[in-house]
Z-matrix of the N, CA and C atoms (Angstrom, degrees):
N
C 1 1.467
C 2 1.535 1 109.85
N 3 1.329 2 116.63 1 130.89
C 4 1.470 3 120.69 2 179.46
C 5 1.526 4 109.73 3 -72.93
N 6 1.369 5 117.53 4 147.71
C 7 1.472 6 120.63 5 -179.93
C 8 1.515 7 113.02 6 -54.42
N 9 1.329 8 116.64 7 -33.76
C 10 1.466 9 118.86 8 -177.72
C 11 1.513 10 112.14 9 -68.63
N 12 1.379 11 117.42 10 -20.16
C 13 1.449 12 120.20 11 -179.10
C 14 1.517 13 112.81 12 -70.02
N 15 1.342 14 116.27 13 -15.72
C 16 1.468 15 119.56 14 179.85
C 17 1.531 16 111.44 15 -73.73
N 18 1.348 17 117.17 16 -15.48
C 19 1.463 18 121.03 17 -175.59
C 20 1.520 19 110.10 18 -109.08
N 21 1.291 20 118.10 19 118.21
C 22 1.465 21 121.48 20 179.00
C 23 1.523 22 110.57 21 -58.09
N 24 1.331 23 116.11 22 150.76
C 25 1.462 24 120.77 23 179.38
C 26 1.520 25 111.42 24 -60.39
N 27 1.321 26 116.39 25 -32.94
C 28 1.467 27 120.45 26 -179.80
C 29 1.516 28 110.94 27 -62.57
N 30 1.346 29 116.98 28 -39.11
C 31 1.462 30 121.01 29 179.96
C 32 1.513 31 110.56 30 -65.67
N 33 1.341 32 116.51 31 -38.14
C 34 1.463 33 120.29 32 179.09
C 35 1.524 34 110.19 33 -64.24
N 36 1.312 35 117.12 34 -42.26
C 37 1.466 36 121.64 35 -179.93
C 38 1.520 37 110.47 36 -63.44
N 39 1.344 38 115.59 37 -38.87
C 40 1.455 39 120.11 38 -178.83
C 41 1.526 40 110.40 39 -65.79
N 42 1.338 41 116.37 40 -35.47
C 43 1.459 42 120.40 41 -179.91
C 44 1.523 43 111.19 42 -63.66
N 45 1.337 44 116.73 43 -34.24
C 46 1.447 45 121.42 44 -177.17
C 47 1.531 46 112.58 45 -82.23
N 48 1.323 47 117.41 46 -9.56
C 49 1.457 48 121.47 47 -178.45
C 50 1.525 49 110.44 48 -64.56
N 51 1.315 50 116.46 49 128.84
C 52 1.462 51 120.50 50 -176.94
C 53 1.524 52 111.50 51 -74.67
N 54 1.343 53 114.53 52 159.95
C 55 1.465 54 120.20 53 177.02
C 56 1.523 55 110.75 54 -59.61
N 57 1.327 56 116.16 55 -37.74
C 58 1.466 57 120.44 56 179.10
C 59 1.525 58 111.17 57 -60.94
N 60 1.320 59 116.21 58 -43.19
C 61 1.467 60 119.97 59 -179.89
C 62 1.524 61 111.60 60 -64.54
N 63 1.337 62 115.52 61 -38.96
C 64 1.464 63 119.99 62 178.87
C 65 1.527 64 110.11 63 -63.21
N 66 1.339 65 116.42 64 -43.98
C 67 1.464 66 120.96 65 -179.44
C 68 1.527 67 111.58 66 -65.81
N 69 1.327 68 116.20 67 -37.61
C 70 1.468 69 120.10 68 -179.15
C 71 1.526 70 112.55 69 -63.59
N 72 1.331 71 116.69 70 -22.85
C 73 1.458 72 120.78 71 -178.96
C 74 1.528 73 112.83 72 -85.60
N 75 1.339 74 116.16 73 -11.81
C 76 1.464 75 119.45 74 -178.45
C 77 1.529 76 110.05 75 -83.89
N 78 1.325 77 115.96 76 148.94
C 79 1.464 78 119.11 77 177.09
C 80 1.531 79 109.96 78 -85.26
N 81 1.329 80 115.40 79 175.75
C 82 1.464 81 120.89 80 -174.93
C 83 1.527 82 112.30 81 -58.21
N 84 1.324 83 116.71 82 -44.35
C 85 1.469 84 120.74 83 -177.92
C 86 1.530 85 110.77 84 -62.77
N 87 1.313 86 116.10 85 -41.53
C 88 1.468 87 119.98 86 179.90
C 89 1.523 88 111.03 87 -65.44
N 90 1.334 89 116.46 88 -39.88
C 91 1.461 90 120.11 89 179.93
C 92 1.524 91 111.79 90 -66.95
N 93 1.330 92 116.44 91 -41.55
C 94 1.470 93 120.60 92 178.40
C 95 1.526 94 110.08 93 -62.16
N 96 1.318 95 116.43 94 -44.45
C 97 1.466 96 120.88 95 179.20
C 98 1.530 97 110.76 96 -62.78
N 99 1.329 98 116.13 97 -41.93
C 100 1.459 99 120.70 98 179.79
C 101 1.525 100 111.51 99 -64.41
N 102 1.346 101 116.69 100 -44.01
C 103 1.460 102 120.93 101 179.05
C 104 1.528 103 111.68 102 -62.98
N 105 1.327 104 116.15 103 -42.70
C 106 1.466 105 119.90 104 178.06
C 107 1.521 106 111.14 105 -60.24
N 108 1.326 107 115.75 106 -40.97
C 109 1.461 108 120.93 107 -179.74
C 110 1.532 109 110.69 108 -65.49
N 111 1.328 110 116.07 109 -42.40
C 112 1.474 111 120.15 110 179.75
C 113 1.521 112 110.78 111 -63.77
N 114 1.347 113 116.78 112 -43.70
C 115 1.464 114 120.59 113 -178.26
C 116 1.532 115 111.50 114 -67.61
N 117 1.340 116 116.56 115 -33.55
C 118 1.462 117 119.60 116 176.10
C 119 1.525 118 110.81 117 -63.02
N 120 1.330 119 115.60 118 -37.71
C 121 1.468 120 120.14 119 -179.25
C 122 1.529 121 111.94 120 -83.39
N 123 1.342 122 116.09 121 -29.77
C 124 1.464 123 121.23 122 -178.91
C 125 1.528 124 109.50 123 -129.40
N 126 1.336 125 118.22 124 72.52
C 127 1.476 126 120.53 125 -175.76
C 128 1.519 127 113.97 126 -58.92
N 129 1.349 128 117.72 127 -22.35
C 130 1.460 129 120.18 128 179.23
C 131 1.533 130 112.33 129 -66.20
N 132 1.349 131 116.12 130 -13.50
C 133 1.466 132 120.07 131 178.81
C 134 1.532 133 113.23 132 -88.93
N 135 1.309 134 117.30 133 -4.10
C 136 1.462 135 121.42 134 -178.38
C 137 1.531 136 113.11 135 -54.12
N 138 1.362 137 119.74 136 -39.36
C 139 1.472 138 119.40 137 -179.98
C 140 1.521 139 113.93 138 -58.59
N 141 1.337 140 118.17 139 -21.04
C 142 1.463 141 120.23 140 178.16
C 143 1.527 142 110.87 141 -67.39
N 144 1.328 143 116.13 142 -27.02
C 145 1.460 144 121.20 143 -179.28
C 146 1.517 145 110.54 144 -93.77
N 147 1.330 146 116.50 145 -48.43
C 148 1.457 147 121.12 146 -178.85
C 149 1.518 148 110.11 147 -158.87
N 150 1.321 149 115.87 148 128.61
C 151 1.459 150 119.66 149 176.46
C 152 1.526 151 108.41 150 -133.13
N 153 1.297 152 116.09 151 124.47
C 154 1.461 153 121.15 152 179.50
C 155 1.527 154 109.13 153 -77.83
N 156 1.314 155 116.51 154 148.75
C 157 1.458 156 119.92 155 -176.70
C 158 1.524 157 112.65 156 -57.32
N 159 1.318 158 117.30 157 -46.10
C 160 1.459 159 119.37 158 -178.16
C 161 1.527 160 112.06 159 -67.31
N 162 1.336 161 115.54 160 -18.64
C 163 1.457 162 120.03 161 177.03
C 164 1.516 163 111.98 162 -72.01
N 165 1.323 164 116.48 163 -31.43
C 166 1.463 165 120.47 164 -174.26
C 167 1.523 166 110.61 165 -61.37
N 168 1.322 167 116.81 166 -53.38
C 169 1.458 168 119.87 167 -177.97
C 170 1.526 169 111.38 168 -64.89
N 171 1.326 170 117.82 169 -38.06
C 172 1.463 171 119.97 170 -179.89
C 173 1.531 172 110.91 171 -65.78
N 174 1.333 173 116.91 172 -37.99
C 175 1.466 174 120.43 173 178.50
C 176 1.520 175 111.27 174 -68.39
N 177 1.337 176 116.40 175 -44.02
C 178 1.464 177 120.05 176 179.63
C 179 1.531 178 110.60 177 -63.95
N 180 1.320 179 116.27 178 -44.41
C 181 1.474 180 119.42 179 178.58
C 182 1.520 181 110.82 180 -61.16
N 183 1.330 182 115.72 181 -40.14
C 184 1.462 183 119.68 182 178.84
C 185 1.518 184 112.10 183 -62.71
N 186 1.323 185 116.60 184 -42.56
C 187 1.469 186 120.77 185 -179.46
C 188 1.527 187 111.49 186 -65.90
N 189 1.329 188 116.87 187 -34.89
C 190 1.471 189 119.81 188 -176.81
C 191 1.529 190 113.10 189 -99.21
N 192 1.309 191 115.48 190 21.18
C 193 1.470 192 119.65 191 176.43
C 194 1.531 193 111.09 192 -94.44
N 195 1.317 194 117.19 193 6.92
C 196 1.465 195 121.56 194 -177.71
C 197 1.525 196 109.56 195 -141.87
N 198 1.340 197 115.53 196 171.55
C 199 1.463 198 121.86 197 176.82
C 200 1.520 199 109.37 198 -90.28
N 201 1.350 200 116.23 199 139.17
C 202 1.459 201 121.51 200 178.88
C 203 1.523 202 109.27 201 -114.66
N 204 1.334 203 115.82 202 114.52
C 205 1.466 204 120.54 203 178.01
C 206 1.528 205 109.37 204 -77.60
N 207 1.327 206 115.90 205 164.58
C 208 1.467 207 120.74 206 -174.24
C 209 1.527 208 113.24 207 -57.30
N 210 1.358 209 116.75 208 -33.73
C 211 1.473 210 119.78 209 -178.03
C 212 1.532 211 112.70 210 -80.81
N 213 1.340 212 117.68 211 -0.16
C 214 1.460 213 121.48 212 178.58
C 215 1.536 214 112.74 213 -110.18
N 216 1.322 215 115.93 214 -3.47
C 217 1.464 216 120.63 215 -172.64
C 218 1.521 217 112.58 216 -60.59
N 219 1.337 218 117.27 217 -39.04
C 220 1.462 219 119.67 218 -178.30
C 221 1.521 220 110.58 219 -58.66
N 222 1.329 221 117.02 220 -37.37
C 223 1.459 222 121.37 221 178.80
C 224 1.532 223 110.48 222 -66.58
N 225 1.337 224 116.80 223 -43.63
C 226 1.464 225 120.89 224 179.47
C 227 1.527 226 110.40 225 -61.50
N 228 1.326 227 116.79 226 -50.49
C 229 1.459 228 120.65 227 -177.28
C 230 1.521 229 111.26 228 -63.43
N 231 1.326 230 116.36 229 -38.37
C 232 1.463 231 120.24 230 179.06
C 233 1.527 232 110.98 231 -61.10
N 234 1.323 233 117.03 232 -42.89
C 235 1.462 234 120.92 233 179.74
C 236 1.532 235 111.43 234 -68.31
N 237 1.331 236 116.31 235 -38.69
C 238 1.460 237 120.01 236 177.67
C 239 1.529 238 111.02 237 -65.96
N 240 1.328 239 116.13 238 -41.30
C 241 1.470 240 120.23 239 179.57
C 242 1.524 241 111.52 240 -64.45
N 243 1.332 242 116.63 241 -35.01
C 244 1.460 243 120.31 242 178.01
C 245 1.527 244 110.69 243 -65.07
N 246 1.331 245 116.71 244 -41.80
C 247 1.466 246 121.34 245 177.69
C 248 1.526 247 110.18 246 -62.44
N 249 1.337 248 116.27 247 -46.55
C 250 1.461 249 120.18 248 -178.32
C 251 1.529 250 111.17 249 -65.11
N 252 1.317 251 116.74 250 -38.67
C 253 1.462 252 120.21 251 179.25
C 254 1.528 253 110.71 252 -64.42
N 255 1.340 254 115.81 253 -37.39
C 256 1.462 255 119.94 254 176.71
C 257 1.523 256 111.84 255 -62.61
N 258 1.343 257 115.89 256 -38.99
C 259 1.460 258 120.82 257 177.75
C 260 1.529 259 110.13 258 -66.10
N 261 1.317 260 116.59 259 -43.70
C 262 1.470 261 121.18 260 -179.67
C 263 1.519 262 111.72 261 -58.95
N 264 1.327 263 116.42 262 -41.68
C 265 1.460 264 121.04 263 -174.32
C 266 1.527 265 112.62 264 -72.93
N 267 1.333 266 117.21 265 -29.65
C 268 1.468 267 120.24 266 -174.36
C 269 1.529 268 110.55 267 -97.64
N 270 1.323 269 117.21 268 74.82
C 271 1.457 270 121.00 269 -176.82
C 272 1.532 271 112.66 270 -67.75
N 273 1.314 272 116.27 271 -17.45
C 274 1.471 273 119.17 272 178.50
C 275 1.531 274 111.28 273 -67.54
N 276 1.334 275 116.60 274 -16.63
C 277 1.469 276 120.79 275 -178.90
C 278 1.521 277 112.57 276 -95.79
N 279 1.328 278 117.37 277 1.97
C 280 1.458 279 120.85 278 -176.26
C 281 1.528 280 110.31 279 -77.33
N 282 1.317 281 115.93 280 87.99
C 283 1.457 282 120.77 281 179.54
C 284 1.524 283 109.37 282 -142.13
N 285 1.322 284 117.05 283 -174.80
C 286 1.465 285 120.81 284 -175.75
C 287 1.533 286 112.20 285 -69.22
N 288 1.312 287 116.26 286 -27.18
C 289 1.466 288 118.97 287 176.34
C 290 1.532 289 110.17 288 -65.25
N 291 1.332 290 116.54 289 -42.09
C 292 1.457 291 120.77 290 177.15
C 293 1.524 292 110.50 291 -65.26
N 294 1.338 293 116.96 292 -40.03
C 295 1.466 294 120.69 293 177.74
C 296 1.519 295 111.16 294 -58.07
N 297 1.321 296 116.55 295 -43.57
C 298 1.454 297 121.14 296 179.40
C 299 1.528 298 110.70 297 -61.26
N 300 1.335 299 115.69 298 -40.95
C 301 1.464 300 119.07 299 179.93
C 302 1.529 301 111.10 300 -69.43
N 303 1.334 302 116.68 301 -38.83
C 304 1.463 303 119.54 302 178.00
C 305 1.524 304 110.65 303 -65.45
N 306 1.327 305 116.68 304 -33.98
C 307 1.461 306 120.85 305 176.38
C 308 1.522 307 110.48 306 -62.79
N 309 1.326 308 116.48 307 -45.15
C 310 1.463 309 120.72 308 178.30
C 311 1.527 310 111.01 309 -63.33
N 312 1.332 311 115.72 310 -41.51
C 313 1.466 312 120.56 311 178.69
C 314 1.524 313 110.72 312 -63.24
N 315 1.334 314 116.24 313 -39.80
C 316 1.464 315 120.87 314 179.92
C 317 1.523 316 110.32 315 -59.75
N 318 1.320 317 116.50 316 -44.75
C 319 1.469 318 120.84 317 -179.93
C 320 1.522 319 110.98 318 -63.39
N 321 1.335 320 116.66 319 -39.29
C 322 1.472 321 120.53 320 178.59
C 323 1.522 322 110.15 321 -62.83
N 324 1.323 323 116.87 322 -45.39
C 325 1.466 324 120.32 323 -178.04
C 326 1.521 325 111.88 324 -68.67
N 327 1.336 326 116.51 325 -38.57
C 328 1.468 327 119.81 326 179.23
C 329 1.525 328 110.16 327 -64.28
N 330 1.334 329 116.43 328 -44.80
C 331 1.478 330 119.62 329 178.23
C 332 1.528 331 111.01 330 -66.11
N 333 1.325 332 115.89 331 -32.00
C 334 1.470 333 119.86 332 -175.04
C 335 1.511 334 114.92 333 -82.22
N 336 1.349 335 117.98 334 -2.18
C 337 1.464 336 119.99 335 -178.91
C 338 1.524 337 112.73 336 -58.31
N 339 1.318 338 115.94 337 -31.36
C 340 1.458 339 120.30 338 -178.55
C 341 1.527 340 112.23 339 -65.04
N 342 1.335 341 116.91 340 -23.04
C 343 1.470 342 121.15 341 -178.29
C 344 1.525 343 112.45 342 -98.92
N 345 1.326 344 116.19 343 11.69
C 346 1.467 345 120.52 344 178.51
C 347 1.522 346 108.77 345 -114.84
N 348 1.323 347 116.10 346 109.11
C 349 1.469 348 121.90 347 -178.00
C 350 1.531 349 108.50 348 -90.17
N 351 1.335 350 116.65 349 86.17
C 352 1.463 351 120.36 350 -175.09
C 353 1.525 352 110.70 351 -130.45
N 354 1.311 353 115.33 352 -172.39
C 355 1.466 354 121.11 353 178.38
C 356 1.528 355 109.81 354 -123.00
N 357 1.308 356 115.86 355 45.19
C 358 1.453 357 120.93 356 178.81
C 359 1.515 358 114.48 357 96.33
N 360 1.342 359 116.85 358 3.51
C 361 1.471 360 120.15 359 -178.61
C 362 1.522 361 111.97 360 -62.65
N 363 1.333 362 116.37 361 -43.66
C 364 1.468 363 119.77 362 -178.76
C 365 1.521 364 110.13 363 -66.92
N 366 1.318 365 117.35 364 -39.42
C 367 1.456 366 120.86 365 179.08
C 368 1.526 367 110.61 366 -61.23
N 369 1.339 368 117.44 367 -38.56
C 370 1.463 369 121.32 368 178.07
C 371 1.529 370 110.55 369 -65.77
N 372 1.348 371 116.41 370 -39.69
C 373 1.464 372 118.97 371 177.00
C 374 1.530 373 110.39 372 -64.51
N 375 1.342 374 116.14 373 -40.47
C 376 1.463 375 120.06 374 -178.57
C 377 1.528 376 111.68 375 -62.04
N 378 1.336 377 118.09 376 -27.20
C 379 1.469 378 120.18 377 174.62
C 380 1.527 379 109.73 378 -59.32
N 381 1.337 380 116.16 379 -48.09
C 382 1.470 381 120.59 380 179.91
C 383 1.532 382 110.77 381 -66.65
N 384 1.327 383 115.93 382 -38.90
C 385 1.466 384 120.77 383 -178.67
C 386 1.530 385 110.79 384 -63.12
N 387 1.331 386 116.90 385 -49.54
C 388 1.466 387 119.55 386 -176.85
C 389 1.525 388 111.88 387 -73.10
N 390 1.328 389 117.78 388 -28.94
C 391 1.464 390 119.60 389 173.58
C 392 1.525 391 109.80 390 -62.28
N 393 1.334 392 117.02 391 -45.53
C 394 1.461 393 121.35 392 178.31
C 395 1.528 394 110.91 393 -67.03
N 396 1.323 395 116.94 394 -38.14
C 397 1.461 396 121.69 395 176.90
C 398 1.529 397 109.89 396 -55.87
N 399 1.351 398 116.49 397 -46.80
C 400 1.450 399 120.83 398 179.03
C 401 1.519 400 112.75 399 -65.95
N 402 1.319 401 117.24 400 -38.64
C 403 1.470 402 121.26 401 179.77
C 404 1.528 403 111.11 402 -65.00
N 405 1.318 404 115.64 403 -41.67
C 406 1.469 405 119.50 404 179.11
C 407 1.530 406 110.03 405 -67.04
N 408 1.337 407 116.14 406 -39.60
C 409 1.463 408 119.87 407 176.78
C 410 1.531 409 110.11 408 -58.49
N 411 1.331 410 117.24 409 -47.37
C 412 1.460 411 121.39 410 179.32
C 413 1.525 412 111.52 411 -61.89
N 414 1.332 413 116.77 412 -35.25
C 415 1.458 414 122.58 413 -178.98
C 416 1.531 415 111.89 414 -62.80
N 417 1.337 416 117.17 415 -26.06
C 418 1.466 417 120.83 416 -178.67
C 419 1.537 418 112.57 417 -80.74
N 420 1.342 419 115.89 418 2.71
C 421 1.471 420 121.77 419 179.45
C 422 1.536 421 111.86 420 53.09
N 423 1.328 422 116.49 421 60.74
C 424 1.469 423 120.64 422 -176.64
C 425 1.525 424 112.89 423 -71.04
N 426 1.316 425 115.29 424 155.98
C 427 1.462 426 121.25 425 175.37
C 428 1.533 427 108.79 426 -78.02
N 429 1.321 428 116.53 427 170.86
C 430 1.467 429 120.97 428 178.10
C 431 1.528 430 110.69 429 -60.03
N 432 1.326 431 116.73 430 -39.54
C 433 1.472 432 120.98 431 -179.87
C 434 1.535 433 110.34 432 -65.80
N 435 1.322 434 116.92 433 -40.85
C 436 1.462 435 120.60 434 178.40
C 437 1.521 436 110.80 435 -65.93
N 438 1.324 437 116.48 436 -37.50
C 439 1.465 438 120.04 437 176.82
C 440 1.521 439 110.84 438 -63.00
N 441 1.336 440 116.38 439 -42.99
C 442 1.466 441 120.91 440 -179.87
C 443 1.524 442 110.47 441 -61.95
N 444 1.330 443 117.29 442 -40.82
C 445 1.466 444 120.62 443 179.31
C 446 1.527 445 110.70 444 -67.25
N 447 1.332 446 116.52 445 -40.49
C 448 1.462 447 121.14 446 179.14
C 449 1.534 448 110.55 447 -62.11
N 450 1.335 449 116.09 448 -44.04
C 451 1.461 450 120.62 449 179.31
C 452 1.523 451 110.89 450 -62.32
N 453 1.331 452 116.95 451 -42.60
C 454 1.462 453 120.36 452 179.01
C 455 1.526 454 111.53 453 -63.93
N 456 1.310 455 115.56 454 -37.13
C 457 1.468 456 120.06 455 178.16
C 458 1.530 457 110.24 456 -62.06
N 459 1.335 458 117.48 457 -46.55
C 460 1.458 459 120.77 458 178.89
C 461 1.521 460 110.59 459 -65.97
N 462 1.325 461 117.62 460 -37.80
C 463 1.459 462 121.03 461 177.77
C 464 1.523 463 111.31 462 -61.47
N 465 1.324 464 117.50 463 -35.70
C 466 1.470 465 120.07 464 177.74
C 467 1.525 466 110.29 465 -63.31
N 468 1.345 467 116.37 466 -41.08
C 469 1.464 468 119.94 467 176.61
C 470 1.523 469 110.36 468 -60.48
N 471 1.334 470 115.81 469 -43.89
C 472 1.470 471 121.08 470 -177.28
C 473 1.530 472 110.81 471 -64.27
N 474 1.322 473 116.60 472 -45.58
C 475 1.462 474 120.89 473 -176.05
C 476 1.532 475 112.26 474 -68.11
N 477 1.340 476 116.50 475 -30.94
C 478 1.462 477 120.05 476 -178.11
C 479 1.533 478 113.12 477 -90.89
N 480 1.330 479 116.59 478 -2.08
C 481 1.468 480 121.01 479 -174.95
C 482 1.525 481 111.62 480 -61.14
N 483 1.333 482 114.85 481 134.09
C 484 1.464 483 121.10 482 178.95
C 485 1.531 484 111.52 483 -122.64
N 486 1.329 485 116.85 484 2.15
C 487 1.462 486 119.58 485 -172.08
C 488 1.534 487 113.07 486 -122.50
N 489 1.324 488 117.59 487 13.70
C 490 1.453 489 119.83 488 -179.88
C 491 1.521 490 113.37 489 71.67
N 492 1.329 491 116.44 490 26.98
C 493 1.471 492 121.06 491 -178.62
C 494 1.525 493 112.45 492 -101.24
N 495 1.344 494 117.09 493 8.47
C 496 1.463 495 119.18 494 -176.17
C 497 1.529 496 111.89 495 -59.73
N 498 1.341 497 117.06 496 -34.51
C 499 1.460 498 120.46 497 177.28
C 500 1.519 499 112.21 498 -65.34
N 501 1.324 500 116.23 499 -29.83
C 502 1.466 501 120.49 500 177.02
C 503 1.521 502 110.49 501 -69.80
N 504 1.328 503 116.52 502 -42.25
C 505 1.458 504 121.00 503 -179.26
C 506 1.530 505 110.87 504 -65.21
N 507 1.339 506 116.24 505 -35.15
C 508 1.465 507 121.28 506 -179.82
C 509 1.527 508 112.62 507 -58.42
N 510 1.329 509 116.86 508 -25.74
C 511 1.460 510 120.23 509 -177.76
C 512 1.527 511 111.55 510 -60.55
N 513 1.337 512 116.93 511 -22.34
C 514 1.470 513 120.17 512 177.28
C 515 1.524 514 109.88 513 -61.67
N 516 1.347 515 117.19 514 -34.66
C 517 1.457 516 121.07 515 178.11
C 518 1.524 517 110.74 516 -66.79
N 519 1.330 518 115.67 517 -40.70
C 520 1.464 519 119.67 518 178.32
C 521 1.529 520 110.11 519 -63.31
N 522 1.332 521 116.23 520 -40.14
C 523 1.456 522 120.54 521 179.85
C 524 1.515 523 113.20 522 -65.82
N 525 1.327 524 116.57 523 -39.36
C 526 1.469 525 120.44 524 -175.69
C 527 1.524 526 112.65 525 -81.32
N 528 1.331 527 117.10 526 -20.51
C 529 1.456 528 121.24 527 -170.74
C 530 1.530 529 112.06 528 -70.99
N 531 1.334 530 115.88 529 120.17
C 532 1.465 531 120.22 530 179.10
C 533 1.530 532 112.42 531 -136.82
N 534 1.349 533 116.48 532 4.12
C 535 1.468 534 119.23 533 179.99
C 536 1.524 535 109.96 534 -157.76
N 537 1.326 536 115.57 535 164.84
C 538 1.472 537 120.75 536 177.10
C 539 1.527 538 109.51 537 -62.35
N 540 1.332 539 116.85 538 -33.98
C 541 1.465 540 120.63 539 178.10
C 542 1.524 541 110.68 540 -60.21
N 543 1.333 542 116.83 541 -38.53
C 544 1.462 543 120.52 542 178.91
C 545 1.528 544 110.80 543 -62.92
N 546 1.332 545 116.84 544 -42.26
C 547 1.467 546 120.24 545 178.72
C 548 1.523 547 110.30 546 -62.14
N 549 1.323 548 116.73 547 -42.25
C 550 1.464 549 120.79 548 179.79
C 551 1.532 550 110.61 549 -63.27
N 552 1.323 551 116.86 550 -39.16
C 553 1.466 552 120.64 551 178.10
C 554 1.527 553 110.74 552 -64.06
N 555 1.327 554 115.81 553 -42.60
C 556 1.472 555 120.57 554 180.00
C 557 1.525 556 110.11 555 -65.13
N 558 1.331 557 116.88 556 -44.79
C 559 1.464 558 120.70 557 178.88
C 560 1.526 559 111.05 558 -58.09
N 561 1.325 560 115.86 559 -39.39
C 562 1.453 561 120.26 560 -177.42
C 563 1.513 562 113.66 561 -63.73
N 564 1.319 563 117.55 562 -18.57
C 565 1.462 564 121.15 563 -178.36
C 566 1.524 565 112.41 564 -94.98
N 567 1.328 566 116.77 565 -6.93
C 568 1.460 567 120.80 566 -179.78
C 569 1.526 568 110.19 567 -94.56
N 570 1.310 569 115.51 568 137.70
C 571 1.461 570 118.93 569 170.68
C 572 1.520 571 107.33 570 -70.65
N 573 1.317 572 116.39 571 153.33
C 574 1.457 573 120.07 572 -174.59
C 575 1.525 574 112.48 573 -58.47
N 576 1.347 575 116.60 574 -40.14
C 577 1.469 576 118.20 575 -178.03
C 578 1.522 577 110.75 576 -66.18
N 579 1.341 578 117.29 577 -36.25
C 580 1.459 579 119.21 578 178.74
C 581 1.527 580 110.20 579 -71.38
N 582 1.318 581 116.92 580 -36.95
C 583 1.457 582 120.03 581 178.65
C 584 1.526 583 110.48 582 -60.07
N 585 1.326 584 116.53 583 -41.91
C 586 1.470 585 120.14 584 178.89
C 587 1.516 586 111.19 585 -60.38
N 588 1.319 587 117.26 586 -34.47
C 589 1.467 588 121.52 587 179.97
C 590 1.521 589 112.35 588 -81.06
N 591 1.336 590 117.87 589 -8.38
C 592 1.464 591 121.07 590 -173.64
C 593 1.518 592 112.82 591 -119.17
N 594 1.327 593 116.92 592 24.59
C 595 1.459 594 119.82 593 -176.88
C 596 1.523 595 111.60 594 -60.32
N 597 1.336 596 116.81 595 -38.44
C 598 1.468 597 119.49 596 179.77
C 599 1.525 598 110.82 597 -62.00
N 600 1.333 599 115.93 598 -37.10
C 601 1.458 600 119.71 599 179.62
C 602 1.526 601 110.64 600 -66.43
N 603 1.339 602 116.86 601 -41.80
C 604 1.462 603 119.36 602 178.88
C 605 1.521 604 111.66 603 -67.73
N 606 1.323 605 117.16 604 -31.79
C 607 1.459 606 120.15 605 173.45
C 608 1.521 607 110.17 606 -61.63
N 609 1.338 608 115.60 607 -36.10
C 610 1.468 609 120.87 608 177.91
C 611 1.527 610 110.67 609 -64.63
N 612 1.324 611 116.66 610 -38.80
C 613 1.466 612 120.67 611 177.88
C 614 1.528 613 110.67 612 -64.29
N 615 1.338 614 116.09 613 -47.38
C 616 1.467 615 119.65 614 178.84
C 617 1.525 616 111.28 615 -62.55
N 618 1.322 617 115.53 616 -39.05
C 619 1.468 618 120.11 617 -179.83
C 620 1.528 619 110.98 618 -62.89
N 621 1.328 620 116.93 619 -37.78
C 622 1.461 621 120.84 620 178.90
C 623 1.524 622 110.94 621 -60.12
N 624 1.322 623 116.67 622 -35.06
C 625 1.456 624 121.69 623 -178.68
C 626 1.520 625 112.87 624 -90.13
N 627 1.352 626 115.72 625 2.22
C 628 1.455 627 118.92 626 -179.05
C 629 1.517 628 112.63 627 72.20
N 630 1.346 629 115.17 628 28.44
C 631 1.466 630 120.15 629 -178.00
C 632 1.527 631 110.13 630 -115.91
N 633 1.317 632 116.47 631 47.82
C 634 1.467 633 121.93 632 -175.55
C 635 1.528 634 112.23 633 -56.84
N 636 1.329 635 116.78 634 -33.21
C 637 1.465 636 119.72 635 -176.46
C 638 1.520 637 112.59 636 -64.49
N 639 1.344 638 117.17 637 -20.24
C 640 1.472 639 120.68 638 179.38
C 641 1.525 640 111.26 639 -67.88
């Protein structure tokens, strides 16, 4: 008898069953109980389920109140990604109050770059952060004047950048862009020499709007 004959075919099929399939078979009560158990064991995952606005800034400030050596970066980025994912999932919180908090968090992270000994990991995270920042801003249906102020705010970050993160900050423009008027507003804030260096980025803006021919 071959060793594999000791294992019923049903057991083999069960082994190949994905985690997603297992979860899909559970009822609501079982899923709630499972999530509670996971969060009790891994409290850092709580923001994936629910994160209060005032919690966001306190968590970010806490993370950037210390120095992060190169061998600790994965932990920092993982915690930041969990916070951002929590924000993404809770669209009911996408308002101007959240924007204000994300602005404060952005300043904390930008100032804290000096205490993060990495190889561009934080800058890559900031791309996702500022893209979401721009998307949430657009979601609030801002006026033209509010858009102009938002663009100037991001431009200040870009002009003061000392860590090569200006491309990360630019993602806020991609997030906020929802019309040709938005592109024109963004262009108006760029100096001509910088615009020449950012043609690929503007192509990305046009592509988002389905205006590749521009």
